[in-house]
FILUMFI-416791 format. One record per residue (C-alpha): y, x, z; residue in one letter. Coordinates in steps of 0.02 Angstrom, whole numbers, plus 50000, padded with zeros to 5 digits. Example, Ala and Ser with C-alpha at 12.3 -4.5 7.8 and 13.67 -1.06 7.14 Angstrom:
// FILUMFI-416791
+-------+-------+-------+------+
!    c2 !    c1 !    c3 ! rest !
+-------+-------+-------+------+
! 49775 ! 50615 ! 50390 !    A !
! 49947 ! 50684 ! 50357 !    S !
+-------+-------+-------+------+
//
This chain:
// FILUMFI-416791
+-------+-------+-------+------+
!    c2 !    c1 !    c3 ! rest !
+-------+-------+-------+------+
! 53823 ! 53934 ! 53446 !    X !
! 53762 ! 54100 ! 53377 !    X !
! 53810 ! 54258 ! 53469 !    X !
! 53948 ! 54360 ! 53388 !    X !
! 53909 ! 54541 ! 53341 !    X !
! 53940 ! 54670 ! 53476 !    X !
! 54091 ! 54783 ! 53463 !    X !
! 54130 ! 54952 ! 53538 !    X !
! 54293 ! 54981 ! 53632 !    X !
! 54362 ! 55156 ! 53657 !    X !
! 54433 ! 55171 ! 53833 !    X !
! 54500 ! 55345 ! 53863 !    X !
! 54353 ! 55465 ! 53848 !    X !
! 54225 ! 55325 ! 53857 !    X !
! 54152 ! 55200 ! 53737 !    X !
! 54109 ! 55029 ! 53808 !    X !
! 53996 ! 54915 ! 53708 !    X !
! 54056 ! 54734 ! 53720 !    X !
! 53918 ! 54612 ! 53677 !    X !
! 53957 ! 54439 ! 53610 !    X !
! 54147 ! 54469 ! 53606 !    X !
! 54179 ! 54298 ! 53528 !    X !
! 54104 ! 54199 ! 53673 !    X !
! 54231 ! 54073 ! 53735 !    X !
! 54279 ! 54107 ! 53916 !    X !
! 54427 ! 53990 ! 53935 !    X !
! 54386 ! 53833 ! 53835 !    X !
! 54554 ! 53747 ! 53862 !    X !
! 54645 ! 53897 ! 53787 !    X !
! 54514 ! 53954 ! 53663 !    X !
! 54514 ! 54128 ! 53741 !    X !
! 54363 ! 54239 ! 53717 !    X !
! 54277 ! 54382 ! 53804 !    X !
! 54368 ! 54502 ! 53689 !    X !
! 54534 ! 54422 ! 53735 !    X !
! 54492 ! 54459 ! 53916 !    X !
! 54449 ! 54640 ! 53872 !    X !
! 54614 ! 54659 ! 53780 !    X !
! 54710 ! 54584 ! 53925 !    X !
! 54640 ! 54711 ! 54048 !    X !
! 54674 ! 54852 ! 53925 !    X !
! 54856 ! 54796 ! 53917 !    X !
! 54880 ! 54810 ! 54106 !    X !
! 54768 ! 54962 ! 54127 !    X !
! 54877 ! 55067 ! 54242 !    X !
! 54910 ! 54918 ! 54355 !    X !
! 54731 ! 54856 ! 54374 !    X !
! 54664 ! 55032 ! 54404 !    X !
! 54797 ! 55063 ! 54536 !    X !
! 54753 ! 54899 ! 54622 !    X !
! 54566 ! 54938 ! 54625 !    X !
! 54562 ! 55127 ! 54637 !    X !
! 54419 ! 55192 ! 54746 !    X !
! 54392 ! 55024 ! 54833 !    X !
! 54225 ! 54936 ! 54849 !    X !
! 54244 ! 54790 ! 54731 !    X !
! 54157 ! 54623 ! 54722 !    X !
! 54148 ! 54547 ! 54549 !    X !
! 54170 ! 54363 ! 54510 !    X !
! 54069 ! 54341 ! 54351 !    X !
! 54058 ! 54196 ! 54229 !    X !
! 53910 ! 54238 ! 54116 !    X !
! 53935 ! 54079 ! 54014 !    X !
! 54124 ! 54070 ! 54029 !    X !
! 54217 ! 53951 ! 54144 !    X !
! 54107 ! 53808 ! 54084 !    X !
! 53958 ! 53891 ! 54169 !    X !
! 53910 ! 53951 ! 54341 !    X !
! 54016 ! 54072 ! 54441 !    X !
! 53921 ! 54222 ! 54512 !    X !
! 53985 ! 54327 ! 54658 !    X !
! 53910 ! 54499 ! 54632 !    X !
! 53922 ! 54642 ! 54754 !    X !
! 53789 ! 54759 ! 54687 !    X !
! 53806 ! 54858 ! 54527 !    X !
! 53649 ! 54818 ! 54427 !    X !
! 53521 ! 54943 ! 54366 !    X !
! 53558 ! 55008 ! 54193 !    X !
! 53744 ! 55038 ! 54222 !    X !
! 53813 ! 55188 ! 54125 !    X !
! 53797 ! 55357 ! 54213 !    X !
! 53985 ! 55379 ! 54217 !    X !
! 54012 ! 55221 ! 54319 !    X !
! 54049 ! 55258 ! 54503 !    X !
! 53994 ! 55159 ! 54653 !    X !
! 54024 ! 55159 ! 54840 !    X !
! 53896 ! 55108 ! 54970 !    X !
! 53949 ! 54981 ! 55100 !    X !
! 53843 ! 54919 ! 55244 !    X !
! 53821 ! 54745 ! 55314 !    X !
! 53757 ! 54774 ! 55492 !    X !
! 53735 ! 54589 ! 55529 !    X !
! 53602 ! 54578 ! 55394 !    X !
! 53541 ! 54759 ! 55406 !    X !
! 53579 ! 54779 ! 55221 !    X !
! 53689 ! 54883 ! 55108 !    X !
! 53762 ! 54867 ! 54934 !    X !
! 53818 ! 54994 ! 54805 !    X !
! 53976 ! 54911 ! 54742 !    X !
! 54085 ! 54954 ! 54593 !    X !
! 54212 ! 55091 ! 54635 !    X !
! 54346 ! 55093 ! 54500 !    X !
! 54420 ! 55263 ! 54461 !    X !
! 54466 ! 55236 ! 54278 !    X !
! 54500 ! 55096 ! 54156 !    X !
! 54330 ! 55110 ! 54074 !    X !
! 54253 ! 55049 ! 54238 !    X !
! 54357 ! 54890 ! 54227 !    X !
! 54310 ! 54858 ! 54046 !    X !
! 54126 ! 54886 ! 54087 !    X !
! 54141 ! 54751 ! 54220 !    X !
! 54221 ! 54633 ! 54094 !    X !
! 54076 ! 54670 ! 53976 !    X !
! 53966 ! 54613 ! 54120 !    X !
! 54061 ! 54445 ! 54115 !    X !
! 54180 ! 54484 ! 54259 !    X !
! 54340 ! 54381 ! 54259 !    X !
! 54404 ! 54413 ! 54436 !    X !
! 54409 ! 54576 ! 54535 !    X !
! 54403 ! 54563 ! 54725 !    X !
! 54422 ! 54734 ! 54808 !    X !
! 54405 ! 54781 ! 54990 !    X !
! 54563 ! 54836 ! 55083 !    X !
! 54483 ! 55004 ! 55121 !    X !
! 54433 ! 55149 ! 55008 !    X !
! 54276 ! 55251 ! 54988 !    X !
! 54342 ! 55398 ! 55089 !    X !
! 54316 ! 55288 ! 55243 !    X !
! 54265 ! 55110 ! 55207 !    X !
! 54281 ! 55064 ! 55391 !    X !
! 54468 ! 55108 ! 55403 !    X !
! 54578 ! 54996 ! 55294 !    X !
! 54730 ! 55070 ! 55208 !    X !
! 54796 ! 54902 ! 55151 !    X !
! 54863 ! 54760 ! 55258 !    X !
! 54862 ! 54594 ! 55167 !    X !
! 54981 ! 54452 ! 55207 !    X !
! 54911 ! 54294 ! 55129 !    X !
! 55033 ! 54148 ! 55122 !    X !
! 54908 ! 54008 ! 55095 !    X !
! 54981 ! 53832 ! 55074 !    X !
! 54886 ! 53683 ! 55140 !    X !
! 54851 ! 53541 ! 55016 !    X !
! 55016 ! 53449 ! 55043 !    X !
! 55126 ! 53604 ! 55066 !    X !
! 55260 ! 53615 ! 54929 !    X !
! 55286 ! 53781 ! 54843 !    X !
! 55467 ! 53784 ! 54900 !    X !
! 55398 ! 53804 ! 55075 !    X !
! 55290 ! 53951 ! 55020 !    X !
! 55444 ! 54036 ! 54948 !    X !
! 55544 ! 54001 ! 55106 !    X !
! 55409 ! 54076 ! 55217 !    X !
! 55400 ! 54229 ! 55103 !    X !
! 55583 ! 54256 ! 55145 !    X !
! 55543 ! 54251 ! 55331 !    X !
! 55400 ! 54373 ! 55308 !    X !
! 55516 ! 54490 ! 55212 !    X !
! 55641 ! 54480 ! 55355 !    X !
! 55510 ! 54528 ! 55484 !    X !
! 55446 ! 54671 ! 55376 !    X !
! 55623 ! 54737 ! 55355 !    X !
! 55649 ! 54735 ! 55543 !    X !
! 55487 ! 54834 ! 55563 !    X !
! 55545 ! 54960 ! 55433 !    X !
! 55396 ! 54917 ! 55324 !    X !
! 55395 ! 54897 ! 55134 !    X !
! 55294 ! 54751 ! 55071 !    X !
! 55242 ! 54722 ! 54891 !    X !
! 55232 ! 54538 ! 54842 !    X !
! 55126 ! 54458 ! 54708 !    X !
! 55074 ! 54286 ! 54656 !    X !
! 54898 ! 54238 ! 54706 !    X !
! 54858 ! 54162 ! 54537 !    X !
! 54844 ! 53998 ! 54630 !    X !
! 54969 ! 53906 ! 54741 !    X !
! 55011 ! 54045 ! 54864 !    X !
! 55088 ! 54217 ! 54876 !    X !
! 55018 ! 54382 ! 54938 !    X !
! 55112 ! 54529 ! 55013 !    X !
! 55025 ! 54698 ! 55020 !    X !
! 55071 ! 54842 ! 55134 !    X !
! 54999 ! 55017 ! 55130 !    X !
! 54951 ! 55071 ! 55305 !    X !
! 54884 ! 55232 ! 55378 !    X !
! 54693 ! 55224 ! 55379 !    X !
! 54687 ! 55250 ! 55567 !    X !
! 54627 ! 55082 ! 55631 !    X !
! 54464 ! 54985 ! 55610 !    X !
! 54460 ! 54811 ! 55533 !    X !
! 54471 ! 54723 ! 55700 !    X !
! 54634 ! 54808 ! 55746 !    X !
! 54709 ! 54779 ! 55574 !    X !
! 54664 ! 54596 ! 55590 !    X !
! 54741 ! 54590 ! 55765 !    X !
! 54902 ! 54667 ! 55698 !    X !
! 54901 ! 54541 ! 55555 !    X !
! 54882 ! 54399 ! 55679 !    X !
! 55029 ! 54465 ! 55782 !    X !
! 55134 ! 54468 ! 55624 !    X !
! 55080 ! 54292 ! 55578 !    X !
! 55126 ! 54227 ! 55751 !    X !
! 55299 ! 54306 ! 55736 !    X !
! 55326 ! 54221 ! 55568 !    X !
! 55268 ! 54057 ! 55646 !    X !
! 55390 ! 54078 ! 55791 !    X !
! 55533 ! 54098 ! 55668 !    X !
! 55481 ! 53955 ! 55554 !    X !
! 55383 ! 53833 ! 55664 !    X !
! 55417 ! 53684 ! 55550 !    X !
! 55344 ! 53776 ! 55400 !    X !
! 55204 ! 53887 ! 55467 !    X !
! 55039 ! 53869 ! 55557 !    X !
! 54920 ! 54002 ! 55621 !    X !
! 54792 ! 53874 ! 55682 !    X !
! 54622 ! 53944 ! 55634 !    X !
! 54519 ! 53787 ! 55607 !    X !
! 54568 ! 53703 ! 55445 !    X !
! 54536 ! 53528 ! 55513 !    X !
! 54667 ! 53559 ! 55647 !    X !
! 54806 ! 53618 ! 55530 !    X !
! 54952 ! 53513 ! 55474 !    X !
! 54915 ! 53481 ! 55288 !    X !
! 55101 ! 53503 ! 55245 !    X !
! 55117 ! 53677 ! 55322 !    X !
! 55082 ! 53851 ! 55261 !    X !
! 54941 ! 53949 ! 55342 !    X !
! 54971 ! 54136 ! 55362 !    X !
! 54791 ! 54188 ! 55335 !    X !
! 54773 ! 54344 ! 55442 !    X !
! 54584 ! 54337 ! 55426 !    X !
! 54597 ! 54408 ! 55250 !    X !
! 54602 ! 54574 ! 55343 !    X !
! 54430 ! 54551 ! 55420 !    X !
! 54289 ! 54663 ! 55363 !    X !
! 54213 ! 54617 ! 55194 !    X !
! 54345 ! 54484 ! 55160 !    X !
! 54419 ! 54502 ! 54988 !    X !
! 54551 ! 54419 ! 54881 !    X !
! 54596 ! 54438 ! 54698 !    X !
! 54683 ! 54601 ! 54660 !    X !
! 54849 ! 54626 ! 54575 !    X !
! 54827 ! 54594 ! 54388 !    X !
! 54662 ! 54503 ! 54413 !    X !
! 54641 ! 54353 ! 54301 !    X !
! 54586 ! 54199 ! 54398 !    X !
! 54437 ! 54095 ! 54348 !    X !
! 54537 ! 53936 ! 54315 !    X !
! 54564 ! 53842 ! 54152 !    X !
! 54745 ! 53902 ! 54135 !    X !
! 54694 ! 54086 ! 54151 !    X !
! 54829 ! 54126 ! 54278 !    X !
! 54849 ! 54305 ! 54339 !    X !
! 54885 ! 54371 ! 54513 !    X !
! 55047 ! 54456 ! 54465 !    X !
! 55162 ! 54580 ! 54555 !    X !
! 55339 ! 54515 ! 54570 !    X !
! 55505 ! 54577 ! 54639 !    X !
! 55569 ! 54503 ! 54802 !    X !
! 55721 ! 54445 ! 54706 !    X !
! 55610 ! 54339 ! 54592 !    X !
! 55534 ! 54236 ! 54731 !    X !
! 55670 ! 54100 ! 54744 !    X !
! 55641 ! 54051 ! 54563 !    X !
! 55460 ! 54103 ! 54535 !    X !
! 55330 ! 53985 ! 54463 !    X !
! 55155 ! 54060 ! 54474 !    X !
! 55099 ! 53954 ! 54326 !    X !
! 55208 ! 54061 ! 54213 !    X !
! 55097 ! 54214 ! 54237 !    X !
! 54943 ! 54202 ! 54128 !    X !
! 54829 ! 54308 ! 54022 !    X !
! 54946 ! 54266 ! 53877 !    X !
! 55113 ! 54307 ! 53960 !    X !
! 55078 ! 54451 ! 54080 !    X !
! 55045 ! 54586 ! 53946 !    X !
! 55222 ! 54570 ! 53878 !    X !
! 55293 ! 54569 ! 54055 !    X !
! 55193 ! 54725 ! 54096 !    X !
! 55251 ! 54811 ! 53936 !    X !
! 55432 ! 54775 ! 53983 !    X !
! 55430 ! 54807 ! 54171 !    X !
! 55278 ! 54917 ! 54198 !    X !
! 55182 ! 54901 ! 54361 !    X !
! 55296 ! 54832 ! 54496 !    X !
! 55173 ! 54903 ! 54624 !    X !
! 55180 ! 55078 ! 54552 !    X !
! 55260 ! 55149 ! 54711 !    X !
! 55145 ! 55061 ! 54832 !    X !
! 55052 ! 55222 ! 54874 !    X !
! 55211 ! 55323 ! 54906 !    X !
! 55218 ! 55283 ! 55092 !    X !
! 55091 ! 55222 ! 55219 !    X !
! 55154 ! 55132 ! 55373 !    X !
! 55101 ! 55122 ! 55554 !    X !
! 55034 ! 54966 ! 55641 !    X !
! 55087 ! 55029 ! 55813 !    X !
! 55227 ! 54903 ! 55839 !    X !
! 55121 ! 54757 ! 55781 !    X !
! 54981 ! 54809 ! 55897 !    X !
! 55109 ! 54815 ! 56039 !    X !
! 55155 ! 54636 ! 55993 !    X !
! 54971 ! 54590 ! 55995 !    X !
! 54954 ! 54664 ! 56170 !    X !
! 55112 ! 54574 ! 56225 !    X !
! 55044 ! 54408 ! 56162 !    X !
! 54870 ! 54438 ! 56234 !    X !
! 54787 ! 54426 ! 56063 !    X !
! 54603 ! 54471 ! 56066 !    X !
! 54515 ! 54534 ! 55912 !    X !
! 54387 ! 54395 ! 55930 !    X !
! 54517 ! 54257 ! 55947 !    X !
! 54488 ! 54115 ! 55824 !    X !
! 54349 ! 54214 ! 55740 !    X !
! 54255 ! 54108 ! 55616 !    X !
+-------+-------+-------+------+
//
């Protein structure tokens, strides 16, 4: 198939050249690279808010979903001079990477031009990449766990957050689970955030023992339960951001939702085709997420009470 002529997209004060805009990215839906560009333009405020100033790993599909998936940390040479990066270090390998650091919508569209479908940001920002400002609660169903159980556990998590006086912002994962994000004060290193997340997960498990597991090794988990994946708060662990399209044939989107929507929500309803109209009607349901940052002090007290060590269950 011959390449389609390049087009130029005006994004604020910047022009982004989109090469081969007609390339099919989602064969089952007939959606192209330009469709993906237009989707991200339609949710611009939301995707920039979700990624702002965070190191970001890109999940690229240079040949569309029919081809190979590339996990890219480093911004390649030849990026436009206005594109910003943030350097993160990987002590275990004595290496570093200059990762994309989104500050404006043009950065997102540039990444899509580079064949990015999914955006996976860190839970810390460039001001101090070693101190997370986002605690992520990942409700991850095992293979035989029904979605009704996921929704039920989300209710338990909401109950615990309310008792802690903490505001959580839910979203679909774009897959079979749900995520809840909490802004926290950037005062603790990754290990302590993970320990607090484990304490929270154990409390949810105590309240819903028939539904929840916190067993680390996958082979030891009940396949019908939901795993509260506290390890998503470990250093350099990333999950798809709010408004990120997922690299699946149905082009689902990780979509912010209201707590009141959870009892009836079906994640399959949120796709590259449906989310733009929802966003136009409701705006960004996470628009107030940065208004207040919460303390982990109580959760760390729970971790101390339960004798949870930062290295416990470490993969």
